[in-house]
Backbone as JSON, one array per atom type, in Angstrom:
{
  "sequence": "XXXXXXXXXXXXXXXXXXXXXXXXXXXXXXXXXXXXXXXXXXXXXXXXXXXXXXXXXXXXXXXXXXXXXXXXXXXXXXXXXXXXXXXXXXXXXXXXXXXXXXXXXXXXXXXXXXXXXXXXXXXXXXXXXXXXXXXXXXXXXXXXXXXXXXXXXXXXXXXXXXXXXXXXXXXXXXXXXXXXXXXXXXXXXXXXXXXXXXXXXXXXXXXXXXXXXXXXXXXXXXXXXXXXXXXXXXXXXXXXXXXXXXXXX",
  "N": [[-31.17, 43.89, -3.13], [-32.17, 40.55, -2.7], [-35.44, 39.32, -3.24], [-37.39, 37.75, -0.69], [-38.46, 34.36, -0.89], [-41.64, 32.98, -1.24], [-43.85, 30.26, -1.08], [-47.1, 29.53, -2.01], [-49.5, 27.22, -1.62], [-52.25, 26.01, -3.57], [-52.74, 28.52, -4.67], [-54.07, 30.0, -6.62], [-56.67, 30.95, -6.39], [-59.25, 32.38, -4.25], [-58.52, 32.37, -0.75], [-55.83, 31.71, -1.0], [-55.02, 33.09, -3.33], [-55.48, 35.75, -2.54], [-53.61, 35.9, -0.5], [-51.19, 35.47, -1.9], [-51.17, 37.72, -3.57], [-51.1, 39.88, -1.73], [-48.72, 39.27, -0.44], [-46.85, 39.6, -2.51], [-47.08, 42.34, -2.88], [-45.88, 43.15, -0.59], [-43.27, 42.58, -0.95], [-42.38, 39.95, -1.36], [-41.12, 37.33, -3.46], [-43.25, 35.39, -5.21], [-44.31, 32.09, -5.35], [-46.82, 30.53, -6.98], [-48.82, 27.97, -6.5], [-50.89, 25.63, -8.22], [-53.5, 23.26, -8.96], [-55.33, 22.54, -11.08], [-56.49, 24.81, -12.33], [-55.04, 26.56, -14.42], [-55.37, 28.94, -15.79], [-56.43, 30.82, -13.96], [-54.32, 30.97, -12.1], [-52.23, 31.92, -13.72], [-53.27, 34.36, -14.52], [-53.21, 35.73, -12.11], [-50.46, 35.81, -11.66], [-49.7, 37.48, -13.8], [-50.99, 39.83, -13.05], [-49.59, 40.49, -10.7], [-47.01, 40.84, -11.75], [-47.5, 43.03, -13.41], [-47.88, 44.95, -11.52], [-45.39, 45.37, -10.61], [-44.25, 43.38, -9.1], [-42.85, 40.12, -8.28], [-43.39, 36.92, -9.5], [-44.41, 33.5, -10.11], [-46.1, 30.74, -11.65], [-46.92, 27.39, -10.7], [-47.69, 24.14, -11.52], [-49.02, 21.48, -9.64], [-50.07, 18.61, -7.86], [-50.65, 18.49, -4.58], [-51.26, 16.28, -3.12], [-49.83, 14.26, -4.15], [-46.8, 12.72, -3.8], [-44.54, 12.72, -5.52], [-45.16, 14.88, -7.16], [-45.04, 16.96, -5.29], [-42.33, 16.96, -4.54], [-41.19, 17.63, -7.01], [-42.39, 20.15, -7.38], [-41.22, 21.78, -5.35], [-38.55, 21.66, -6.15], [-38.74, 22.92, -8.63], [-39.5, 25.5, -7.83], [-37.19, 26.25, -6.39], [-35.37, 26.38, -8.51], [-36.47, 28.32, -10.2], [-37.19, 30.66, -8.71], [-35.57, 30.79, -6.44], [-34.02, 30.26, -3.14], [-36.23, 29.0, -0.69], [-38.03, 30.71, 1.84], [-40.42, 30.9, 3.1], [-43.59, 29.34, 3.58], [-46.93, 28.79, 2.73], [-49.37, 26.7, 3.56], [-52.02, 26.26, 1.95], [-53.68, 24.92, 0.12], [-56.58, 22.99, -0.24], [-59.39, 20.73, 0.0], [-62.93, 20.13, -0.2], [-65.91, 18.14, -0.15], [-69.21, 17.28, -1.43], [-71.86, 18.24, 0.72], [-72.76, 16.04, 3.29], [-73.93, 13.47, 5.55], [-71.96, 11.42, 7.79], [-72.57, 8.67, 7.61], [-73.2, 8.33, 4.98], [-70.89, 8.56, 3.54], [-68.22, 7.33, 1.47], [-65.18, 5.33, 1.44], [-63.43, 6.23, -0.5], [-64.0, 8.95, -0.87], [-63.31, 9.98, 1.68], [-60.59, 9.37, 1.74], [-59.69, 11.0, -0.36], [-60.09, 13.55, 0.73], [-58.37, 13.47, 3.0], [-55.92, 12.99, 1.77], [-55.3, 15.35, 0.34], [-55.7, 17.38, 2.29], [-54.31, 16.67, 4.58], [-52.1, 14.8, 4.2], [-50.85, 16.16, 2.08], [-50.12, 18.84, 3.15], [-48.31, 17.92, 5.12], [-46.29, 16.73, 3.56], [-45.44, 18.99, 2.14], [-44.5, 20.57, 4.25], [-42.37, 18.95, 5.04], [-40.61, 19.16, 2.8], [-40.15, 21.92, 2.85], [-38.87, 22.26, 5.33], [-36.5, 20.85, 4.91], [-35.19, 22.66, 3.32], [-35.19, 25.09, 4.72], [-34.2, 24.69, 7.33], [-31.83, 25.53, 9.78], [-30.09, 23.69, 10.74], [-29.63, 22.16, 8.59], [-28.28, 23.73, 6.87], [-29.82, 25.82, 5.98], [-31.49, 29.08, 6.08], [-33.36, 29.45, 7.99], [-36.92, 30.15, 8.54], [-40.49, 30.52, 7.86], [-43.62, 28.94, 8.36], [-47.01, 28.84, 7.51], [-49.99, 27.31, 8.19], [-53.14, 26.72, 6.73], [-55.95, 26.26, 8.38], [-59.17, 25.59, 9.67], [-62.13, 26.93, 11.17], [-63.86, 24.89, 11.37], [-62.42, 22.81, 12.47], [-62.79, 23.16, 15.15], [-65.58, 23.22, 15.44], [-66.6, 20.98, 14.15], [-68.4, 20.64, 12.01], [-71.03, 19.29, 11.77], [-73.34, 17.23, 10.0], [-72.63, 18.2, 7.56], [-69.72, 18.44, 6.76], [-68.0, 16.54, 8.22], [-65.78, 14.99, 7.71], [-64.02, 16.78, 6.41], [-63.73, 18.64, 8.51], [-62.43, 17.01, 10.38], [-60.02, 16.61, 9.03], [-58.96, 19.16, 9.17], [-58.66, 19.43, 11.88], [-56.5, 17.75, 12.18], [-54.59, 19.31, 10.89], [-54.34, 21.4, 12.72], [-53.14, 20.02, 14.87], [-50.79, 19.17, 13.62], [-49.58, 21.67, 13.28], [-49.08, 22.5, 15.94], [-47.38, 20.45, 16.95], [-45.25, 20.37, 15.07], [-44.25, 22.95, 15.25], [-42.93, 22.91, 17.71], [-41.06, 20.97, 17.18], [-39.31, 22.03, 15.23], [-38.45, 24.48, 16.11], [-35.9, 25.05, 17.14], [-34.49, 24.92, 14.85], [-34.69, 27.27, 13.58], [-37.13, 27.76, 12.41], [-40.42, 28.92, 12.27], [-43.72, 27.85, 12.97], [-47.02, 28.3, 12.33], [-50.63, 28.84, 12.36], [-53.71, 29.72, 10.69], [-57.2, 29.91, 11.35], [-59.72, 30.11, 9.38], [-63.14, 31.29, 9.31], [-66.42, 31.44, 8.1], [-65.91, 32.22, 4.94], [-66.03, 34.22, 2.02], [-65.56, 32.47, -0.65], [-64.86, 30.42, -3.6], [-64.9, 27.82, -2.72], [-67.17, 26.87, -1.45], [-68.88, 26.18, -3.45], [-67.94, 23.7, -4.25], [-68.91, 22.16, -2.23], [-71.53, 22.04, -2.87], [-73.19, 24.18, -2.3], [-73.2, 27.17, -3.22], [-74.04, 29.63, -2.11], [-73.63, 29.43, 0.63], [-72.36, 30.95, 2.69], [-73.97, 33.24, 3.0], [-76.25, 32.03, 3.99], [-75.46, 31.07, 6.5], [-74.43, 33.19, 7.93], [-75.77, 34.43, 9.98], [-75.15, 33.06, 12.25], [-72.74, 33.99, 12.99], [-71.04, 36.11, 15.23], [-70.35, 38.7, 14.27], [-72.1, 38.94, 12.23], [-71.66, 38.63, 9.47], [-70.05, 37.25, 6.54], [-66.54, 36.54, 6.03], [-63.85, 38.11, 4.15], [-61.48, 36.97, 1.7], [-59.16, 38.53, 1.74], [-59.01, 39.42, 4.36], [-58.25, 37.18, 5.77], [-55.8, 36.76, 4.57], [-54.33, 38.93, 5.53], [-53.86, 38.2, 8.19], [-52.32, 35.9, 7.79], [-50.03, 36.97, 6.53], [-49.07, 38.54, 8.6], [-48.29, 36.57, 10.45], [-46.22, 35.42, 9.03], [-44.39, 37.44, 9.09], [-41.68, 39.46, 10.53], [-42.8, 40.75, 12.65], [-44.15, 38.87, 14.05], [-42.25, 37.42, 15.36], [-41.84, 36.03, 17.76], [-43.77, 34.15, 17.85], [-44.87, 30.91, 17.62], [-46.42, 27.85, 16.9], [-48.82, 28.98, 17.22], [-52.29, 29.57, 16.76], [-54.49, 31.4, 14.92], [-57.74, 32.51, 14.99], [-59.8, 33.57, 12.4], [-62.59, 34.6, 12.17], [-64.79, 36.2, 12.63], [-65.53, 36.36, 15.32], [-66.63, 33.96, 15.94]],
  "CA": [[-31.48, 42.82, -2.19], [-33.03, 39.53, -3.3], [-36.74, 39.19, -2.57], [-37.61, 36.45, -0.05], [-39.33, 33.5, -1.71], [-42.79, 32.38, -0.57], [-44.69, 29.33, -1.83], [-48.49, 29.43, -1.57], [-50.19, 26.12, -2.3], [-53.62, 26.42, -3.87], [-52.61, 29.97, -4.68], [-54.68, 30.66, -7.76], [-58.0, 31.49, -6.11], [-59.67, 32.47, -2.87], [-57.57, 32.81, 0.28], [-54.48, 31.57, -1.54], [-54.75, 34.19, -4.27], [-55.39, 36.98, -1.75], [-52.33, 35.84, 0.21], [-50.12, 35.66, -2.87], [-51.19, 39.11, -4.04], [-50.64, 40.74, -0.64], [-47.3, 38.97, -0.21], [-46.07, 40.24, -3.57], [-47.09, 43.78, -2.59], [-44.99, 43.38, 0.56], [-41.89, 42.34, -1.32], [-42.02, 38.56, -1.58], [-41.23, 36.66, -4.76], [-44.3, 34.44, -4.86], [-44.57, 30.88, -6.14], [-48.25, 30.28, -6.9], [-49.12, 26.59, -6.89], [-52.28, 25.3, -8.55], [-53.64, 21.87, -9.43], [-55.98, 22.42, -12.39], [-56.9, 26.07, -12.95], [-53.85, 27.28, -14.87], [-55.74, 30.29, -16.23], [-56.55, 31.7, -12.78], [-52.99, 31.17, -11.54], [-51.44, 32.76, -14.62], [-53.83, 35.72, -14.46], [-52.69, 36.34, -10.9], [-49.04, 36.1, -11.92], [-49.62, 38.65, -14.68], [-51.4, 41.0, -12.25], [-48.47, 40.81, -9.81], [-45.92, 41.37, -12.58], [-47.9, 44.36, -13.87], [-47.77, 45.86, -10.38], [-43.99, 45.49, -10.25], [-43.82, 42.29, -8.23], [-42.21, 38.94, -8.89], [-44.22, 35.74, -9.25], [-44.46, 32.47, -11.14], [-47.1, 29.72, -11.36], [-46.38, 26.03, -10.73], [-48.71, 23.11, -11.42], [-48.68, 20.3, -8.86], [-51.08, 18.07, -6.96], [-49.89, 18.28, -3.35], [-51.55, 14.95, -2.58], [-48.92, 13.32, -4.83], [-45.46, 12.98, -3.29], [-43.64, 13.06, -6.62], [-45.5, 16.24, -7.57], [-44.55, 17.88, -4.26], [-40.86, 17.03, -4.68], [-40.92, 18.39, -8.24], [-42.82, 21.53, -7.15], [-40.21, 22.51, -4.57], [-37.35, 21.78, -6.98], [-39.02, 23.95, -9.64], [-39.44, 26.81, -7.16], [-35.77, 26.51, -6.16], [-34.7, 26.71, -9.76], [-37.06, 29.49, -10.84], [-37.24, 31.86, -7.86], [-34.49, 30.82, -5.46], [-34.22, 29.54, -1.88], [-37.51, 29.24, -0.03], [-37.99, 31.14, 3.24], [-41.77, 30.92, 3.66], [-44.55, 28.43, 2.97], [-48.32, 28.84, 3.18], [-50.11, 25.49, 3.19], [-53.4, 26.71, 1.78], [-54.47, 24.03, -0.73], [-57.49, 22.11, 0.5], [-60.6, 20.36, -0.73], [-64.06, 19.52, 0.49], [-66.83, 17.52, -1.1], [-70.62, 17.59, -1.24], [-72.37, 18.1, 2.07], [-73.47, 14.8, 3.62], [-73.64, 12.87, 6.85], [-70.86, 10.45, 7.74], [-72.99, 7.33, 7.2], [-73.33, 8.3, 3.52], [-69.57, 8.72, 2.92], [-67.44, 6.14, 1.18], [-63.76, 5.45, 1.77], [-62.73, 7.0, -1.54], [-64.18, 10.38, -0.54], [-62.52, 10.29, 2.88], [-59.18, 9.32, 1.35], [-59.39, 12.2, -1.16], [-60.0, 14.67, 1.66], [-57.17, 13.35, 3.83], [-54.72, 13.07, 0.93], [-54.99, 16.75, 0.04], [-55.76, 18.27, 3.44], [-53.41, 16.24, 5.65], [-50.85, 14.28, 3.63], [-50.24, 17.23, 1.29], [-49.4, 19.78, 4.0], [-47.17, 17.25, 5.76], [-45.23, 16.61, 2.56], [-44.91, 20.33, 1.86], [-43.68, 20.94, 5.41], [-41.11, 18.19, 4.95], [-39.72, 19.75, 1.8], [-39.76, 23.25, 3.31], [-37.9, 22.11, 6.42], [-35.22, 20.45, 4.32], [-34.57, 23.84, 2.72], [-35.1, 26.21, 5.66], [-33.59, 24.35, 8.61], [-30.45, 25.98, 9.99], [-29.27, 22.5, 10.96], [-29.34, 21.59, 7.28], [-27.64, 24.75, 6.04], [-30.76, 26.85, 5.57], [-31.47, 30.37, 6.77], [-34.58, 29.56, 8.8], [-38.08, 30.54, 7.76], [-41.79, 30.48, 8.52], [-44.69, 28.17, 7.72], [-48.36, 29.08, 8.01], [-50.97, 26.34, 7.72], [-54.52, 27.22, 6.71], [-56.86, 25.3, 8.98], [-60.56, 26.03, 9.55], [-62.91, 26.88, 12.4], [-64.48, 23.56, 11.38], [-61.64, 21.95, 13.36], [-63.38, 23.32, 16.48], [-67.03, 23.01, 15.45], [-66.89, 19.63, 13.67], [-69.25, 20.68, 10.81], [-71.99, 18.18, 11.74], [-74.34, 17.23, 8.94], [-72.09, 18.78, 6.33], [-68.36, 18.08, 6.36], [-67.24, 16.03, 9.36], [-64.47, 14.53, 7.2], [-63.22, 17.99, 6.22], [-63.42, 19.16, 9.84], [-61.42, 16.13, 10.96], [-58.74, 16.88, 8.37], [-58.44, 20.43, 9.67], [-58.18, 19.13, 13.22], [-55.15, 17.21, 11.99], [-53.72, 20.45, 10.56], [-54.05, 22.09, 13.99], [-52.18, 19.21, 15.61], [-49.53, 19.3, 12.88], [-49.01, 22.99, 13.57], [-48.59, 22.53, 17.32], [-46.25, 19.55, 17.11], [-44.13, 20.75, 14.22], [-43.68, 24.19, 15.79], [-41.99, 22.54, 18.76], [-40.0, 20.14, 16.61], [-38.34, 22.75, 14.39], [-38.15, 25.82, 16.64], [-34.45, 25.21, 17.26], [-33.94, 24.95, 13.48], [-34.94, 28.6, 13.03], [-38.38, 27.75, 11.64], [-41.66, 29.13, 13.01], [-44.88, 27.2, 12.35], [-48.27, 28.82, 12.89], [-51.8, 28.55, 11.52], [-54.94, 30.52, 10.79], [-58.45, 29.14, 11.23], [-60.81, 30.94, 8.84], [-64.52, 30.89, 9.5], [-67.19, 31.47, 6.85], [-65.24, 33.18, 4.06], [-66.59, 34.25, 0.67], [-64.68, 31.89, -1.68], [-65.52, 29.44, -4.47], [-64.87, 26.48, -2.15], [-68.51, 26.44, -1.06], [-69.48, 25.55, -4.63], [-67.54, 22.29, -4.22], [-69.78, 21.48, -1.27], [-72.89, 22.01, -3.39], [-74.0, 25.31, -1.85], [-72.43, 28.39, -3.46], [-74.48, 30.72, -1.25], [-73.61, 28.97, 2.02], [-71.97, 32.0, 3.65], [-75.13, 34.08, 3.26], [-77.2, 31.27, 4.81], [-75.0, 30.81, 7.87], [-73.8, 34.36, 8.55], [-76.51, 34.8, 11.2], [-74.52, 32.38, 13.38], [-71.47, 34.67, 13.26], [-71.31, 37.29, 16.05], [-70.27, 39.93, 13.48], [-73.23, 38.89, 11.29], [-71.25, 38.68, 8.07], [-68.95, 36.4, 6.16], [-65.27, 37.23, 5.87], [-63.26, 38.22, 2.83], [-60.16, 36.33, 1.62], [-58.11, 39.49, 2.09], [-58.92, 39.5, 5.81], [-57.44, 36.02, 6.18], [-54.44, 37.01, 4.06], [-53.66, 39.87, 6.45], [-53.4, 37.42, 9.35], [-51.24, 35.03, 7.32], [-48.82, 37.77, 6.3], [-48.53, 38.93, 9.91], [-47.6, 35.42, 11.03], [-44.98, 35.23, 8.28], [-43.52, 38.6, 9.22], [-40.84, 39.62, 11.72], [-43.64, 41.23, 13.75], [-44.59, 37.67, 14.78], [-41.0, 36.67, 15.55], [-41.86, 35.18, 18.95], [-44.96, 33.31, 17.74], [-44.78, 29.62, 16.94], [-47.45, 27.01, 17.48], [-49.99, 29.84, 17.44], [-53.4, 29.42, 15.8], [-55.33, 32.6, 14.96], [-59.06, 32.41, 14.39], [-60.25, 34.71, 11.59], [-63.92, 34.02, 12.04], [-65.85, 37.12, 13.02], [-65.94, 36.15, 16.69], [-67.24, 32.64, 16.1]],
  "C": [[-32.46, 41.85, -2.83], [-34.32, 39.4, -2.52], [-36.85, 37.82, -1.91], [-38.66, 35.65, -0.82], [-40.39, 32.83, -0.84], [-43.51, 31.46, -1.54], [-46.07, 29.29, -1.2], [-49.14, 28.28, -2.33], [-51.65, 26.48, -2.47], [-53.72, 27.92, -3.99], [-53.33, 30.7, -5.78], [-56.0, 31.35, -7.48], [-58.2, 31.66, -4.61], [-58.62, 33.01, -1.92], [-56.15, 32.74, -0.24], [-54.11, 32.72, -2.46], [-54.62, 35.52, -3.52], [-54.06, 37.04, -1.01], [-51.16, 36.1, -0.74], [-50.03, 37.12, -3.32], [-50.66, 40.06, -2.97], [-49.15, 40.52, -0.37], [-46.42, 39.64, -1.25], [-45.98, 41.75, -3.33], [-46.14, 44.12, -1.44], [-43.56, 42.91, 0.3], [-41.45, 40.9, -1.47], [-42.0, 38.23, -3.08], [-42.13, 35.45, -4.51], [-44.41, 33.3, -5.87], [-46.03, 30.51, -5.92], [-48.51, 28.87, -7.42], [-50.6, 26.44, -7.22], [-52.31, 23.85, -9.01], [-54.21, 21.81, -10.84], [-56.21, 23.75, -13.09], [-55.69, 26.93, -13.32], [-54.18, 28.72, -15.23], [-55.82, 31.25, -15.05], [-55.17, 32.0, -12.2], [-52.16, 32.11, -12.41], [-51.96, 34.2, -14.63], [-53.33, 36.45, -13.21], [-51.22, 36.7, -11.05], [-48.91, 37.37, -12.75], [-50.02, 39.93, -13.93], [-50.24, 41.44, -11.34], [-47.32, 41.42, -10.6], [-46.24, 42.79, -13.04], [-47.78, 45.39, -12.76], [-46.33, 45.97, -9.86], [-43.46, 44.41, -9.34], [-43.18, 41.16, -9.0], [-43.02, 37.7, -8.51], [-44.1, 34.76, -10.4], [-45.46, 31.42, -10.69], [-46.51, 28.33, -11.55], [-47.52, 25.03, -10.55], [-48.2, 21.94, -10.59], [-49.88, 19.91, -8.02], [-50.38, 17.73, -5.66], [-50.22, 16.96, -2.67], [-50.62, 13.89, -3.14], [-47.49, 13.65, -4.43], [-44.49, 13.39, -4.39], [-43.89, 14.48, -7.11], [-44.95, 17.26, -6.57], [-43.04, 18.06, -4.38], [-40.49, 17.87, -5.9], [-41.27, 19.86, -8.06], [-41.73, 22.32, -6.43], [-38.91, 22.68, -5.37], [-37.54, 22.86, -8.05], [-38.98, 25.35, -9.04], [-38.0, 27.2, -6.88], [-35.11, 27.06, -7.42], [-35.19, 28.03, -10.35], [-36.95, 30.76, -10.02], [-36.12, 31.94, -6.84], [-34.87, 30.13, -4.16], [-35.5, 29.97, -1.15], [-37.3, 29.68, 1.42], [-39.37, 31.13, 3.89], [-42.67, 29.99, 2.86], [-45.92, 28.69, 3.58], [-49.03, 27.6, 2.64], [-51.59, 25.82, 3.12], [-54.26, 25.72, 1.0], [-55.33, 23.1, 0.13], [-58.72, 21.82, -0.33], [-61.7, 19.97, 0.26], [-64.99, 18.97, -0.57], [-68.27, 17.81, -0.68], [-71.07, 17.33, 0.2], [-73.11, 16.77, 2.23], [-73.1, 14.34, 5.02], [-72.6, 11.76, 6.69], [-71.34, 9.09, 7.24], [-73.17, 7.21, 5.68], [-71.98, 8.36, 2.81], [-68.95, 7.37, 2.6], [-65.96, 6.4, 1.45], [-63.02, 6.3, 0.76], [-62.82, 8.49, -1.26], [-63.27, 10.77, 0.63], [-61.03, 10.32, 2.54], [-58.78, 10.53, 0.51], [-59.2, 13.41, -0.25], [-58.69, 14.62, 2.44], [-55.9, 13.48, 3.0], [-54.32, 14.5, 0.66], [-54.84, 17.6, 1.29], [-54.8, 17.91, 4.57], [-52.06, 15.76, 5.1], [-50.12, 15.38, 2.86], [-49.48, 18.24, 2.14], [-48.18, 19.16, 4.7], [-46.0, 17.12, 4.79], [-44.6, 17.96, 2.25], [-44.07, 20.83, 3.02], [-42.35, 20.22, 5.38], [-40.13, 18.84, 3.99], [-39.26, 21.15, 2.22], [-38.69, 23.17, 4.4], [-36.53, 21.74, 5.87], [-34.47, 21.63, 3.72], [-34.3, 24.95, 3.74], [-34.24, 25.92, 6.89], [-32.14, 24.81, 8.71], [-29.53, 24.79, 10.25], [-28.88, 21.83, 9.65], [-28.79, 22.64, 6.32], [-28.56, 25.84, 5.56], [-30.67, 28.1, 6.42], [-32.65, 30.54, 7.73], [-35.76, 29.97, 7.93], [-39.36, 30.43, 8.57], [-42.78, 29.69, 7.67], [-46.01, 28.59, 8.35], [-49.3, 28.06, 7.36], [-52.37, 26.95, 7.77], [-55.44, 26.1, 7.18], [-58.29, 25.77, 8.72], [-61.2, 26.01, 10.93], [-63.66, 25.55, 12.5], [-63.72, 22.58, 12.27], [-62.18, 22.02, 14.79], [-64.85, 22.93, 16.53], [-67.44, 21.62, 14.98], [-67.74, 19.54, 12.42], [-70.25, 19.52, 10.73], [-73.02, 18.34, 10.64], [-73.86, 17.76, 7.62], [-70.75, 18.18, 5.94], [-67.54, 17.56, 7.55], [-65.86, 15.54, 8.92], [-63.52, 15.71, 6.99], [-62.79, 18.56, 7.57], [-62.34, 18.33, 10.51], [-60.05, 16.37, 10.34], [-58.13, 18.17, 8.87], [-58.02, 20.32, 11.14], [-56.77, 18.58, 13.18], [-54.16, 18.33, 11.67], [-53.37, 21.23, 11.83], [-52.98, 21.33, 14.78], [-50.81, 19.23, 14.94], [-48.83, 20.6, 13.24], [-48.37, 23.02, 14.95], [-47.34, 21.66, 17.48], [-45.03, 19.98, 16.32], [-43.46, 22.02, 14.72], [-42.63, 23.87, 16.85], [-40.79, 21.77, 18.2], [-38.92, 20.95, 15.9], [-38.0, 24.14, 14.91], [-36.66, 26.06, 16.73], [-33.74, 25.21, 15.91], [-34.17, 26.31, 12.82], [-36.21, 28.7, 12.21], [-39.56, 27.94, 12.58], [-42.81, 28.5, 12.24], [-46.14, 27.68, 13.07], [-49.43, 28.47, 11.96], [-52.85, 29.63, 11.68], [-56.12, 29.57, 10.63], [-59.53, 30.07, 10.69], [-62.17, 30.39, 9.22], [-65.24, 30.85, 8.17], [-66.64, 32.59, 5.97], [-65.85, 33.08, 2.66], [-65.54, 33.76, -0.34], [-65.49, 30.9, -2.51], [-65.59, 28.06, -3.85], [-66.27, 25.97, -1.81], [-69.26, 25.8, -2.24], [-69.16, 24.07, -4.66], [-68.42, 21.5, -3.27], [-71.23, 21.45, -1.7], [-73.77, 23.16, -2.98], [-73.21, 26.61, -2.02], [-72.79, 29.54, -2.53], [-74.43, 30.41, 0.23], [-73.3, 30.09, 3.02], [-73.16, 32.89, 3.99], [-76.15, 33.35, 4.16], [-76.77, 31.22, 6.28], [-74.47, 32.05, 8.6], [-74.52, 34.81, 9.82], [-75.89, 34.15, 12.44], [-73.18, 33.02, 13.77], [-71.75, 35.9, 14.11], [-71.25, 38.6, 15.28], [-71.32, 40.0, 12.38], [-72.84, 39.08, 9.83], [-70.2, 37.62, 7.82], [-67.68, 37.22, 6.01], [-64.82, 37.27, 4.43], [-61.88, 37.54, 2.82], [-59.02, 37.25, 2.06], [-57.94, 39.62, 3.61], [-58.12, 38.33, 6.39], [-55.99, 36.23, 5.77], [-53.66, 37.93, 4.99], [-53.09, 39.12, 7.66], [-52.23, 36.51, 8.96], [-49.95, 35.81, 7.16], [-48.23, 38.26, 7.62], [-47.74, 37.78, 10.53], [-46.29, 35.12, 10.31], [-43.94, 36.29, 8.61], [-42.68, 38.57, 10.49], [-41.64, 40.14, 12.9], [-44.15, 40.07, 14.61], [-43.39, 36.8, 15.16], [-40.97, 35.76, 16.77], [-43.12, 34.3, 18.99], [-44.63, 32.03, 16.99], [-45.7, 28.65, 17.67], [-48.73, 27.76, 17.77], [-51.04, 29.59, 16.36], [-54.33, 30.62, 15.98], [-56.66, 32.31, 14.27], [-59.39, 33.7, 13.65], [-61.68, 34.37, 11.21], [-65.03, 34.91, 12.54], [-66.37, 36.93, 14.42], [-66.55, 34.79, 16.98], [-66.31, 31.68, 16.81]]
}
C-alpha cells in the first residue's frame, strides 16, 4: 500500500519538524519544506529514513507564488499525490510597538503568514478536491494563541496575521467540505522553539510561563500530536475546528 503524502511547510525545525517526524512514524511519506536551513531539513530527512520512513526535503519560499507552484509540482513528482497539508511556516520579527513598525516589516509578516498559507491551500485543493479528480484530504493550519490575545507591546502584526489564519480556516472549511477536504487549525501557546530568537528574546517562554495556567511552556511534540489527530480519520467529522494547545491559556 502506498504511503499517504503529507507536505509540512517550515518543516525543518520546531513544530514543523516535530510534526514531520511524528507523521513519518505514523506511516506518511513526508515532504519537508524549508526556506533557508537546508542542513536542518536534510538531517530530519536522514533521521526519518534511518527509522524506516519515507521523506524528502524541498526548498521554497512560500511567500513567493512561483516557489509555491514549483514546490507542489516537485512533491507530486518525488513522492506522489498529496492527501495532507500542514501550513506551519511562519515568521515574526523583533518585539516592538506598532508605532515603530514600517510597512516593509508588516508586508514581510503578511506575505509569509497569510499569503503563503492561502497559496498553499490553493495548490492543495487543486490536487485533493474530489470535484477536480482528487481523493479528498485534510489541511491543518498552524495559527497561534496570539490571534486571541493580540500580543500587545510585542507582535501585534504577527497576532493579526494569525487572526487571518483563523478566519481562513473557518471559511475554507465550509468552502471545500463538499470536495472531500477537511480544514482545521491548531493555536499553539508559548512553545519552546527557536522562533523566539527571531523576536529578540530566546528565553521568552521562561519569562512568560507564569501567565500559563499549567505554569510551563509547551513542547513542539505536544502540538504535533494535535496536528496529527486533526489529519487522522479519528477527526473525520471535524472541519473548521481550532484546537488551542496552550496549557489552559
